[in-house]
N, C-alpha and C positions, 0 to 999 in steps of 0.2 A: 820258930813260927808256930802259930796255933794250928790245930787240926782243921778248924773251919777255913782258914786261909788256904791251906793246902788243898782242901776239898774244892774250894772256889776256883783255884788255879787249875785243878784237874778238869773241872767242868768247862772252863774257858778254853783250855787246850783241846778237849774233845770236840767242842763245837767248831773251833777253828779248823781242826783236821778234817772233820766231816764236810764242812763247807768247801775246803780246798779240794777234797776228793770229788765232790759233786761238780765243782767248776771244771776240773780236768776231764771228768766223764762227759760233761756237756760239750766241751771244746772238741773232744775226739768225735763225738756223734755229729756235731756240726760239720766237721771236716769230712767225714765219711759221706754225709748227706750232700754236701757241696760237690764232692767228687762224682757221686752218682748223678746228680743233677747236670753237671757239666757234660758227662758222657752221654746222657740222654739228649741234651741240646745238640751236641756234635752229630749224633746219629740223625736227628730230625733235620738238621741243616745240610747234611751230606747226601741227601737224596735228590733225585731229579724232580720231586713233587713241587709244583708251582715254581719251577726253575730255581729251586734252592731258597726261595724267600718264604718266611713264615710270619704270621701275625703274632704280636707280643702276647695277646690274650691266649692264643692257642698254646704257645710255648710255656707260659706261666701255668696254665691249667694242667698241662701234661706233667710238668715236673713238680707240681704242688707247692708253688712258691708265689709270693706276691709279685707284682709287676716290677717294683724297684729292685728286689733281689734278683729277679730274672735278668733285668738289664745289666746289673753288675756282673753276673755270671757270664752273660753273653760277651761282655767286654773282655773278661778274663780268657775266653776261648778264642779271641780274635775274630769276633763277629762285628758287624756294623749295621746301623739302621739305614733304611732307604732314604734318599733325598726327596722322594716324591711326597707331596702333601697328601693328607688323608690318613688312611690306616697306617699305623706304625708296624712296619715289616722289617725283619732282620735276616741277614745272610752271613755266611762266612766270608771274610775278606779274601781268602784264598780262591773262592769261587767268583766273587764279585768285588774286585779291588775298588778302592775309593777312586772315583774319577778325578782327573786333574782338569781344571778349567782354566782357560786363558784369561777370563775376566776375574776381577778381584772379589770373589764371593767371600 
């Protein structure tokens, strides 16, 4: 093979390795951030403040995430949304189990 082809293959390999390393670093950072965010959500919902219910906007703002990410993290820590219409509030299922209704909701 020519020296030019070997050089090209070296560049491609270097770019691929750098990209892979950055992807792995991003994945670890995201995992650490998610863990810290979940811990903060648990702490906020484990208090007696407002009977354990917190508005989604407050939760999102405190953990520095958008509302959709916050909802996903809340589900991962076994939280649930209130059934009441109006403001979206969340609490831990352990403190506020999902009510069972006799009607077919």
